[in-house]
C-alpha positions in Angstrom: 0.0 0.0 0.0 1.4 3.4 -0.9 2.5 5.6 2.0 1.2 8.7 0.3 -1.9 9.1 -1.8 -1.6 10.5 -5.3 -3.0 13.8 -4.1 -0.5 14.0 -1.2 2.4 13.0 -3.4 1.6 16.0 -5.7 2.2 18.3 -2.7 5.8 17.3 -2.7 6.4 16.6 -6.4 4.7 19.6 -8.1 6.9 22.2 -6.5 10.0 20.3 -7.8 8.9 20.8 -11.4 5.8 22.4 -12.8 4.9 24.6 -9.8 8.4 25.5 -8.6 8.4 28.5 -6.2 11.3 30.2 -8.0 11.0 29.3 -11.7 7.2 29.3 -11.9 5.9 31.4 -9.1 9.0 33.7 -9.3 9.3 33.9 -5.5 12.4 33.9 -3.3 14.7 35.3 -6.0 16.7 37.5 -3.6 18.4 34.6 -1.8 18.9 32.8 -5.2 21.0 35.9 -6.2 22.8 36.4 -3.0 24.1 33.2 -1.5 24.5 30.8 -4.5 28.2 31.7 -5.3 29.1 28.7 -3.2 27.4 25.3 -3.4 27.9 24.7 0.4 26.0 27.9 1.2 23.2 27.0 -1.2 22.8 23.6 0.4 22.8 25.0 4.0 20.2 27.7 3.0 18.1 25.0 1.3 18.1 22.8 4.4 17.3 25.8 6.6 14.3 26.7 4.6 13.1 23.0 4.5 13.3 23.0 8.3 11.6 26.3 8.8 8.8 25.8 6.2 8.1 22.2 7.1 7.9 22.8 10.9 6.3 26.2 10.4 3.5 24.8 8.3 2.8 22.2 11.0 2.6 24.8 13.8 0.4 27.1 11.8 -1.9 24.2 10.9 -2.2 23.2 14.6 -3.1 26.8 15.5 -5.3 27.6 12.6 -8.6 27.3 14.5 -7.4 29.5 17.4 -5.6 32.3 15.6 -7.7 35.5 15.4 -7.9 36.5 11.7 -6.8 40.1 12.5 -3.4 39.1 13.9 -2.7 36.0 11.8 0.2 37.7 10.0 1.8 38.6 13.3 1.4 35.1 14.6 2.9 33.7 11.4 5.9 36.1 11.7 6.4 35.1 15.3 6.4 31.4 14.4 8.8 31.7 11.5 11.1 34.1 13.5 11.4 31.5 16.3 12.3 28.8 13.9 14.9 31.0 12.2 16.5 31.8 15.5 16.9 28.1 16.1 18.5 27.7 12.7 20.8 30.7 13.3 22.0 29.4 16.7 22.6 25.9 15.3 24.7 27.3 12.5 26.7 29.5 14.9 27.3 26.4 17.1 28.4 24.0 14.4 29.3 26.0 11.3 30.4 29.4 12.6 32.3 30.5 9.4 29.4 29.6 7.2 27.0 31.3 9.6 28.8 34.6 9.1 28.5 34.2 5.4 24.8 33.5 5.6 24.0 35.7 8.7 21.9 38.4 7.0 20.2 36.0 4.6 19.2 33.5 7.3 17.5 36.4 9.0 15.7 37.2 5.8 14.1 33.8 5.9 11.6 35.5 8.3 10.2 37.6 5.4 10.7 35.0 2.7 7.5 35.3 0.6 7.5 31.6 -0.2 7.2 30.7 3.5 4.6 33.4 4.4 2.7 32.5 1.2 2.4 28.8 2.1 1.4 29.7 5.7 -1.4 32.0 4.4 -2.5 30.0 1.4 -2.2 26.4 2.7 -1.4 25.8 6.3 -4.3 28.0 7.6 -6.8 25.9 5.7 -5.4 22.3 5.9 -4.6 19.6 8.4 -1.1 18.9 9.8 -0.1 16.1 7.5 -0.9 17.9 4.3 0.5 21.2 5.6 3.8 19.4 6.4 4.0 17.8 3.0 3.2 21.2 1.3 5.9 22.9 3.3 8.5 20.2 2.6 7.6 20.1 -1.1 7.8 23.9 -1.6 11.0 24.2 0.4 12.5 21.3 -1.6 11.6 23.0 -4.9 13.1 26.2 -3.7 16.2 24.5 -2.4 16.6 22.5 -5.7 17.0 25.7 -7.7 19.4 27.2 -5.2 21.6 24.0 -5.4 21.6 23.9 -9.2 22.5 27.6 -9.4 25.2 27.2 -6.7 26.6 24.2 -8.5 27.1 26.0 -11.8 28.3 29.3 -10.3 30.9 27.7 -8.1 32.1 25.2 -10.7 32.4 27.7 -13.6 33.4 30.7 -11.4 36.0 29.0 -9.1 36.6 25.6 -10.6 35.6 24.0 -7.3 32.6 22.2 -5.7 32.1 22.4 -2.0 35.6 23.9 -1.9 37.3 21.0 -3.6 39.1 21.6 -6.9 37.5 19.5 -9.6 38.8 21.2 -12.7 42.4 21.1 -11.8 44.8 23.6 -10.3 44.8 27.1 -12.0 48.2 28.0 -10.6 50.0 24.8 -11.5 48.0 24.6 -14.7 46.7 21.0 -14.2 43.5 19.4 -15.4 41.4 21.7 -17.7 43.7 24.6 -16.9 46.5 22.8 -18.8 44.6 23.2 -22.1 43.9 26.9 -21.5 40.6 26.9 -19.5 40.2 29.9 -17.2 37.6 30.5 -14.4 34.8 32.8 -15.3 34.9 35.4 -12.6 31.5 36.8 -13.7 29.8 33.7 -12.4 30.6 34.8 -8.9 28.7 38.1 -9.3 25.0 38.3 -8.4 23.8 39.3 -11.9 25.0 35.9 -13.1 22.7 34.2 -10.6 19.8 35.9 -12.3 21.0 34.8 -15.7 21.3 31.2 -14.5 17.8 31.3 -13.0 16.6 32.8 -16.3 18.2 29.9 -18.2 16.5 27.4 -15.9 13.1 29.1 -16.5 13.7 29.0 -20.3 14.7 25.3 -20.2 11.6 24.4 -18.1 9.2 26.3 -20.3 10.8 24.8 -23.4 10.2 21.3 -22.1 6.6 22.2 -21.1 5.0 24.8 -23.4 1.9 24.7 -21.1 3.9 26.8 -18.6 4.4 29.7 -21.1 2.2 32.6 -20.1 0.0 34.2 -22.8 0.4 37.9 -23.4 
């Protein structure tokens, strides 16, 4: 017997492809531009958002019948802020150097429009299980794009992945550098993140013409 029904599975699978928060809904672009110069930072940010959105959706779903409508946004902000503080403290304890790199952007998770949007559009109107799956699915879709962008930016910009040289040594001219390859420093600049995201949007819409908006 399947663990998840087809309807529940769509909550996780749809945001990974045809309803991706970044490439389809065009949300959360700021962090995609800011922290994807390194793959490690992209992965940590993706995992942080998975934790915050998954658990946050559960909390909001549990409280949905007792939250006064006039202060629901304030309650949502308090919930996400508390979870972000947990993430920030864990990073400072176990990955201090990386926490300094991500410090400002981890804090901005509080106002991430993807998270607040799922709280408002889904968790307030659905049960705990479906809210959890929706949070995990949308966070995973968001994180997938961050990781893809971070992969190409670090690889082409620095010749490394997760800090390890994979294309050779640019100083000793080994690997690809021996045949004249040079790192593309532009890939480490924020505008290149926007271009990479744009290319992903183009590829996705080329594969699925139904996603192309009509003028």
